[in-house]
C-alpha positions in Angstrom: 56.3 75.0 146.4 60.5 76.9 147.0 63.0 75.1 148.1 66.1 76.9 148.8 69.7 76.1 149.5 69.6 74.8 153.1 72.0 75.0 155.8 71.0 72.2 157.2 70.2 73.3 160.6 68.8 77.0 159.7 65.4 77.7 161.9 64.4 79.2 158.6 64.4 76.4 156.2 62.9 74.2 158.5 60.2 76.0 159.4 59.3 76.2 155.3 60.4 72.7 154.7 57.9 71.5 157.1 54.9 72.0 154.7 56.9 69.7 152.4 56.9 67.1 155.8 52.7 67.4 156.0 53.8 67.1 159.7 56.3 64.4 159.3 59.7 64.4 161.3 61.2 62.5 158.0 60.8 63.8 154.3 62.4 61.5 151.0 62.7 64.0 147.8 63.0 62.3 144.8 64.2 64.9 142.3 62.5 63.5 138.9 62.9 64.9 135.2 60.3 66.6 133.9 60.6 70.0 132.5 61.9 71.2 129.0 64.8 70.0 127.7 64.1 66.4 129.0 63.0 63.8 126.9 59.3 63.7 125.9 58.5 66.9 127.6 55.8 68.2 127.7 53.8 64.7 127.2 56.1 62.6 129.1 58.5 62.6 132.1 61.6 61.2 132.0 61.1 57.0 131.1 63.1 55.9 134.1 61.7 58.8 136.5 58.0 57.2 134.9 59.0 53.4 135.5 60.0 54.1 139.1 56.7 55.9 139.9 54.7 53.4 138.4 56.3 51.8 141.6 55.5 54.0 144.3 52.3 52.3 146.3 50.1 53.6 148.3 51.9 56.3 150.7 49.9 54.9 154.0 52.7 52.5 155.1 54.8 54.7 154.2 53.4 58.0 156.4 52.1 55.9 159.1 56.1 55.7 159.7 56.2 59.3 160.1 57.4 59.8 156.5 56.3 61.9 153.3 57.5 61.0 150.3 57.6 63.3 147.6 58.6 64.5 144.5 60.3 67.3 142.9 60.5 69.1 139.2 60.9 71.6 137.3 58.0 71.7 135.3 55.0 74.6 136.1 52.2 72.9 138.8 49.7 72.9 135.4 52.0 70.4 133.8 52.7 68.3 137.1 49.2 67.6 137.6 48.4 67.2 134.0 50.6 64.2 134.3 49.6 62.9 137.1 46.2 62.4 136.6 47.1 61.0 133.3 49.5 58.3 134.6 47.3 57.8 137.9 50.6 58.9 140.1 49.4 60.9 143.5 52.2 61.3 145.2 53.4 65.3 146.3 54.9 66.6 143.6 56.2 70.2 143.7 58.6 72.8 141.4 61.4 73.8 141.8 61.9 76.8 141.5 65.1 77.7 142.7 68.5 76.1 143.8 67.0 73.1 145.1 68.5 71.2 142.7 72.1 72.5 142.2 72.5 72.4 145.9 71.9 68.8 147.1 73.3 67.5 143.9 70.3 66.2 141.7 70.7 68.6 138.7 72.2 66.4 136.5 70.9 63.1 137.4 67.9 62.0 139.4 68.7 61.1 142.7 66.8 60.8 146.9 67.4 63.5 149.5 66.1 62.5 152.8 65.7 65.3 155.5 65.1 64.8 159.0 63.3 67.2 160.9 64.0 67.6 164.6 62.0 70.9 165.8 62.9 73.3 164.2 66.0 71.7 162.8 66.5 69.8 160.1 69.2 67.3 158.7 70.1 66.0 155.6 70.3 62.7 156.7 71.1 60.5 152.7 71.8 61.1 149.3 71.8 58.7 146.9 71.6 59.2 143.1 73.7 58.0 140.4 72.5 55.4 137.5 68.9 54.0 138.9 70.0 55.1 142.3 71.6 51.9 143.1 74.9 52.6 144.6 75.4 51.0 147.2 74.7 51.9 151.2 77.8 51.1 153.2 76.5 52.0 156.5 73.4 52.1 158.4 73.5 54.1 161.3 70.5 52.8 163.8 70.3 55.9 166.4 66.9 55.9 169.0 64.6 54.2 170.9 62.8 52.3 168.4 59.4 54.3 167.0 56.7 51.4 166.9 57.5 50.0 170.5 54.6 50.6 171.7 52.7 47.8 169.5 55.5 45.8 169.8 57.2 46.0 166.7 61.3 47.1 166.9 63.0 47.8 163.5 66.0 48.7 165.0 66.7 46.2 167.2 65.6 43.7 164.7 68.0 45.5 162.2 71.1 45.2 164.7 69.7 41.8 165.0 70.1 40.9 161.1 73.8 42.4 161.0 74.5 40.3 163.9 73.0 37.6 164.0 71.5 36.8 160.7 68.5 34.3 159.9 67.5 31.0 160.5 66.1 28.4 158.3 62.4 30.3 158.4 64.8 33.0 157.3 63.2 34.9 160.8 65.9 37.0 162.1 67.9 35.7 165.1 67.7 37.8 168.6 64.9 39.8 167.0 62.7 41.0 169.3 59.7 42.6 167.8 56.7 40.7 166.1 57.0 38.6 163.1 60.7 39.7 162.5 60.5 37.7 158.7 62.2 37.9 155.6 60.2 36.0 153.0 60.4 38.3 150.4 64.3 38.3 149.9 66.6 34.6 149.1 69.4 33.6 151.5 72.3 34.9 149.3 70.5 38.7 148.8 70.8 38.5 152.9 73.9 37.5 152.9 75.5 39.9 151.1 73.8 42.9 152.8 75.7 41.4 156.1 78.5 41.3 154.1 78.4 44.4 152.6 76.5 46.9 155.0 78.0 47.7 158.5 74.8 48.3 161.0 75.9 50.9 163.7 73.9 50.0 167.4 72.7 53.8 168.4 69.6 52.6 170.0 70.6 53.3 173.2 71.3 57.0 172.5 69.4 59.8 171.3 71.4 62.4 171.6 71.0 63.9 167.6 74.9 65.1 167.7 76.1 62.3 169.0 74.0 60.4 166.3 75.5 63.4 163.7 79.5 62.7 164.6 78.6 58.9 164.2 77.4 59.5 160.7 80.2 62.2 160.3 82.4 59.6 160.7 81.4 56.7 158.8 81.4 59.5 156.3 85.0 59.9 156.8 85.9 56.1 156.9 84.2 56.3 153.0 85.0 52.4 151.8 83.7 53.3 148.5 81.0 51.6 146.3 80.3 47.7 146.4 79.0 46.1 143.5 75.8 45.5 143.0 73.8 42.3 144.3 73.0 40.4 141.5 70.3 37.9 142.0 70.9 34.3 140.9 69.7 33.6 137.0 69.7 37.6 135.8 69.3 38.1 132.3 71.7 40.1 130.5 70.2 43.1 128.6 69.6 42.5 125.2 69.0 44.9 122.4 65.4 45.3 120.8 64.6 45.1 117.2 61.6 46.0 115.4 61.1 43.3 112.2 61.0 44.1 108.6 57.6 43.6 107.7 54.7 43.8 109.4 53.2 40.3 110.3 48.9 39.7 110.0 47.4 38.9 112.9 45.2 35.7 111.6 42.2 37.4 114.2 41.6 40.2 112.6 42.3 43.9 112.5 41.3 47.1 114.4 40.2 50.6 113.2 40.3 53.2 116.2 37.9 56.7 116.5 37.1 59.5 118.6 33.8 59.4 119.1 34.3 63.5 120.7 30.6 64.3 121.2 30.1 61.1 123.7 33.8 61.2 124.9 34.3 57.6 124.2 37.4 55.8 122.5 35.4 53.5 119.5 37.6 50.4 118.2 36.5 48.7 115.5 37.4 44.8 115.0 38.0 43.4 111.2 38.5 40.2 109.9 40.7 40.0 107.5 38.4 39.6 105.0 36.9 43.1 105.7 33.8 42.0 107.9 33.1 44.5 110.8 32.5 41.8 113.9 32.3 44.1 116.9 32.4 47.4 118.1 33.9 48.4 121.6 33.2 51.7 123.1 35.0 52.8 126.4 36.4 56.0 128.2 39.9 54.7 128.6 42.4 52.7 127.2 41.8 49.7 129.2 37.9 49.5 129.1 38.5 48.9 125.5 42.0 46.6 124.9 40.4 44.9 128.1 37.5 43.5 125.8 39.3 43.2 123.0 41.5 40.1 124.5 38.3 38.8 126.7 36.8 38.6 123.5 39.9 37.0 121.8 40.0 39.4 119.0 43.3 39.5 118.8 45.8 36.4 118.8 49.4 38.0 118.6 51.3 39.7 120.9 52.6 42.2 118.9 49.0 43.3 117.6 48.0 43.3 121.3 51.1 46.1 122.2 50.1 47.9 118.9 46.6 48.0 120.4 47.6 49.1 123.4 50.1 51.6 122.1 47.3 53.0 120.1 44.8 53.5 122.5 46.8 55.3 124.7 47.4 58.1 122.2 43.7 57.8 121.4 43.1 58.4 124.9 45.7 61.3 125.4 43.8 63.0 122.2 40.4 62.7 123.4 41.5 64.1 127.0 43.4 67.3 125.8 41.5 68.0 122.2 43.9 67.0 120.3 43.7 65.3 116.9 43.8 61.7 116.1 44.4 59.5 112.9 45.2 55.6 113.3 48.1 55.1 111.1 46.4 57.8 108.7 42.9 56.3 108.4 40.0 58.7 107.9 38.6 60.1 110.8 35.3 58.4 109.6 33.7 56.0 112.0 30.9 53.5 110.9 27.1 54.0 110.4 27.0 51.6 113.4 28.8 54.0 115.5 26.9 55.8 118.5 27.8 59.0 117.3 25.5 58.2 114.4 22.8 57.9 116.4 20.3 59.9 118.9 
């Protein structure tokens, strides 16, 4: 997918971008860093970008609101497809082949750009980058009639009511007219912070794009600056990670991991600390193996569980891509009981 420098209302670019929109009016593009020069390439994407990708839920709910979410990186499509398959990610993910990232402020840092399509015109309506995309929104312009009014949902009117009147003791938005305008998943302090930090402009009676765009420009000109991020009560301060000076053995025993290439399986042998083989687990994925080990109480230390998960992830990757795997320099030779020795 090729992105070009955008003159926001250029009809040619609007028609090209409509492909990424997948027929919807709004497109959210997250610039993820997965490309040569990024830590972990070509096996991994940026750690923070990967963490964010892991949190992307099923897109059907977003799509139902006439919105498409897409990721974009400078990696070739073959590498993106490989990464998505390994990580289980399903969002659309495009390759940047021109100056899109530089044109939209995401060439040096990850970030979100939001585009709104009105016929042949495309507007860039939102942009946020910086550390963790956590710069605070100061204005929300609610323009036009509620798109879900026919089924009783009035998100625009509810947002305006929230900003104006807040919530009652049950966290129901005071004055909201839509179905179930209740904010059960937000603590009162977070709601109060939103109301004191973000100015909501009520343009729900206005549908002309030019008038709404003028309001957006006016907000940009006012620019009160970034507010301090909201910190929930009791938030923990970061602590430095450490590595133990010496390994502490698990009383439950230890594991030896092999790859059974003919069968396409991960093979894990569990031994007691006296060297007696107790269990052989076979599976096609790391999760199949480590969940079985946990269910059978074959480990008792959390650091041992973390180690097993890490090694199984390495082994699964090696099995999937035909690479060699040796567990901590263990010999690549399994026990006679392994399935690869049976007909």
